[in-house]
N, C-alpha and C positions, 0 to 999 in steps of 0.2 A: 068657270069657277068650279062647277061640279066635276069636270074632268081632272082638275088639279087635285081635288080632295080624294078622288078615286085612285089616282096614281100614288099619292102619299100613303094611302091605306095599304095598297098592294106592296109597296116598298118595305113597310114595317111588318107585314104579315108573312111574306114568303120566307125570310130568314128564320122566323119563329117556328114555322111549320117544319122547315128543314132540320132545325135543332131537335124538335120533338120527335121527328122520325128517326133521327140517329139515336136518340136516347132510348127509343122503343126497341130498335134493333139490338141495342146492348142488353136490355133486360130480357129479350127473347132468346138469349144464349148464343150469341154470335161466337164462332170459334176464332179467338184472337191468336191462336198459335199459328194460323195460316197467314196472318198479317205480317208485313215487313216492318220491323222496328229499326229506328236509327241506332247505330252503335254507340255505346256510352263513350263520353269524352275521356281521353287518357289524362290522368293526373300525375304530377311529379311529387315524390316524397319530399316533405319539408324537413330539412336537417336541423337538429337541435345542437349541432356543434360537436357531438360525440361520434366516435368511430362505430360503424356497424358491427354487431356482435356475430353475425352469421357469415362473414366473409372469411373463407379459409386462408390460412397463411401457408404459402408454399415452402416446403423443406424446413420445418421448424428446427430440425436438428442442426442444419447448416447455420441458421441464424444464431443458435445458441453457441456454436463453435466460434463464430465471429465475435460475439459479445464477451466471451470468456476464453481467450486464446491461451496457449501454453507460452509462458514467459521464462526467460533465462538471462542471467547476468553473472559475469565474473569480474571482480575488481580487487586490485591492491590499493587500498587507501594510503598505505605507507610502505615504501621501499626506500630506506634511507641509511645514510652513514652519519654517525655522530663522533667526529674526531675529538681527540683530547686525551691527555695523560698517556699517550702512546699505545692505547689499546684499540681505538677506533671501532667500536661495535657497529655491526650491521643489524638493523631492526626491520622486521616486516610485520604487516597486519593486513590480512586479506579475507575475502568472503566470496562465496559462490552460492547462487540460489536458482532454483527451478521449480515451476509450478504454475498454478492459475491464480486468479485474482484473490481468492480467499484462503487458499491453502498452498503452502510452499515447503520445499525441503531446503534447508540452509546448511552450508558447510563454512565454518570459520576457522581461521588459523592465525596465530601470532607467535612471535619468538624473537630471540636475539642470539647472534653469533659473535664471538670475540676471539681474535687470533686464530680463525679457522676452526674453532670449536663451538658447538651449540651449547650455550649456557641455559637458555630457556626455550621451551617449545610446547605448545598445546594445540589441540584440535577439538572442535565442537561439531557435533552432528545433531541438528535440531529440526523438529517439525514446527512450522509457524502457521498460526491461524489468525485471520483478521477479525478483530472484535469491535472495531470502530473505523471510520474513514482513514485515520492516520495512525492506528495502533494495532500491533500484532502481539499475541501471547505466544511464547516459544517454550518448548519443552524438549528434552532429549538427553544427550550424553556428552561429557567432556573428558578428554584424556590428557594428562600432563606427561610428556616424555622426558623433560629435563626441568629441574636438576635431578628429580627422581620421578618414577612412574606413580601416578595417582589417577584414580578413576572417580568421577563425580556424576551424580544425577543432577540435571539442570532444569530450572524453570525460571522464566523471566518475561519481561515485557520490553518491547522496542517500538519506538515511534517518534512522533513530532510533538513535543510539549508546547504549551503556549509561548508566544514570542519566537517560534520557529527554532527551538532548541532540539537538536537531534539527540534522543535519549536512549540508552541501552542499560537496563538494570537487570541483574540476574542473581538468583540464589543457587548455591551449589551445596550438595549434600554428598559427603564421601564416606569411605570406609572408616571404621573405628570411631564413629561419632564426629568426624570432621565436618565443619560447615564453613562457608565463605559467602560473602556478599561483594559484588562488584557493581560499581556505578560509573558509567561513561556519559559525558555530555559534550556536545560540539555545537558551535554556532558559526554560520558563514556570513561574512560581511562583504557585499559586492562593491568593490572599489570602482571597477569598470565592468563592462559586459564579460570580460575574460579574466580579470584579475580579482582574486578572492583572498581575503584575510580570514583565517580560521583559528580562533582560540578553542581549546578543549581541555577537559579535566577528566582524570580517572582516579577512583578511590577504591582501595581493597581492604576488606575487614575479614578477620578469621576468628573462628569460635574457640580454637584451642591451639596450644603450641605444637609445632611440628619441627623438632630439632633437625631431623634428617633433611628437610627442605630449607632449613634456615628461616623459618617463619614463626613469629610469635603471635599470641592471641591478641585480640583487640584490633585497633587501627594499625594496619601494617605499613601502608605506603600511600602517598598521593603523588600524582604527576600532573604538571601543568605544561601545556604546549602552546606554541603560537607559530603558525605556518602561513607563509605568503606564497601562493601559487599563481601561475599564469597558464591558462588553458589555450595552448596553441590550437588544440582540438579538444572537444569535450572529452575524448577518450585518452588524451595525453596531456599531462600538466606537471611540469617540473616545479619544484618549490624549494624554498629555504626557510629556516626558522630556528627556534630555540626551544629547549626542553629542560624543565627543572623537576627533579625527583627528590622526594624527602621520605626517609624511613623513620618509623616510630616504634616505641615500646620494645618488645622482645625481638622483633625483626632487626631493629637498629642495634641491639646488643649483640646478636649473632654476627652481623656485618662488622661491627667494631672489633670483635674478637678475632676475626680473620684479617684485620688490618685494612678494611674497606672504608669508604666514605659514606656517612649516613645522609649526606646531602650532596647533590651533584647537578651542575648546570652544564649543558652541552649545546653548542651550535650544531646545526644539522643541515643536510642537503639531500634531496631525494626526488622521487617522481611518483605521481599518482596515475595509474592506468586502469582502464576497464574496457570490456567489450561484451 
């Protein structure tokens, strides 16, 4: 019995003495710098779902070029013949543009030839700046070559109105206090993936009479068109259609004096191309 009690006492006393000795050594100024310590455990950063801010992006200039490339397009939306009354006018309307996403240079042209003679021709040179996802403001210069030469300063807006109406509205300010407003709108109805029915309207208003050009003040003319095209390729689409033009006010008076019709309906056939 005494031997068992003695063994138990020794079992409890020896660890206590060892602990006390170690604690004493610590307080006596043991040099811990010479002791080997276990390396700290490596920890992985916890992601909060955001991208790191300190990772460099290689070639930022190249990425910017990819995001905002130089774009160019040339298109004739109308190249058509309108037979009737023996004159069979040839009508064109086209545009070219080049630039980047927000800023572009536009070139527009439209006109009409009758019997091998150019009756109407105009050219627009415009700077275009995007102000909304589907809208550009445009400013620049327009020159009329026929029936007489006229120069105009131009400002307008072009884009996609609600319900997907393509809209082009412009104000023109010319010499000697001349002013004009033009509104165009077009809507495309997809009958099939390649067949499109396209109604459109154009309205022209002038601020003052211009007898030399045969234009009266106020509402000058309206034009309603309906074209059915089939896109054999996106870049090549023949079409047929009908166009109705009506002249008003002083413009109608000038036309009547020359023996012309103040209202005209024409069947038409043409092609729409772009690249």
